[in-house]
N, C-alpha and C positions, 0 to 999 in steps of 0.2 A: 627730232623728233621721230625721224621714219620708225626707233625702238618703241615712240611711246606709240605708233600706231600698230604695230604687229605687233604689241602688250596689250593693248585693247580686242582689235580684230583674236588675239588666240581668249582673249577670256571669253565675245558675244560666240562665238563658232567661226567660218570661215562655207561657206556655202557651196566654193563650188565641193572643196573635201568633204562634206556631210552630202551634196549632193552623189559626189559621182562616189562615196564608201555606199549612198542608198544601199542595203540587202531586195531590192527588185530584182526579178529576172531580162534576163538577159535580150530576150524580145518583150520587154521592155520596156529596157535602158533609155533615159536621154543623156546623150552627152552631149551636144555643142551645144554653147556658151548653157551648163547645165547648172551656175553654179548664176549666174544674170537671171536666169529665169527663174530658180527657188524665191530670189528676190526681190522676182517682181509679180514671183504670185502669193509671197508674200506680204505687199506693200499695197497689190489692190483687193489683198482680200480673198484673193480664188482658188475657195476650197476645190474646185475638180482635181487642181490642174497638181496642189498641194496636196494631195491625198495620192496621185500619179509618181511623187517623189519617196511617199513612204517614216518624210526624214520631218523632224523640226528642224523650220524658218530659222536665223540670225537671230538675236532676239533684238540686235536693231539693221536689219533690213538697207536703209537708207543708206547707215553708215556703211556697212556692205557692201553697198551692190558697185561702186567704182573699185572697189580690189577683186571682190570675184570676175569681173565685166572684165581688167584686166587681167587677168590668170587666166580667165579662157580663151579671149585669145593670145596670147600666148600657148596657151594650150590645143589652138584653133587646126592643127594638122594630125596630131595625135585624136583630139573625139572625131572629127570626122573619121578616118584610120578608122578608128573603131568604133564609131557610124554607121560606116557600111560597111564591116568586116564584119560581125555580129548579130 
C-alpha cells in the first residue's frame, strides 16, 4: 500500500520538492510548509500565491496534501533555518 502511494505521488509530483526547487530568488523564497502552501493554493485556486511559487502545483493537490504536510513537518527545522538565514 505504501509503495503504491509513493509511486502515485511520483507520477503526480510532490509539492514540497517542487516548491523547494522552484527558480525563485532567495529574497522571495517560501520555505516553511512550502509544499502544503502550494497544495492549498491550488485547491483554493489562489492565483496570487501560485504565481509566487513560480512552479506548477501537483496534478492532484488533495491527494498530495497529507504527504506534503508530513514531509514539510519533518523538514520544519531545516525550513526555519533557511527562512531565517537566507
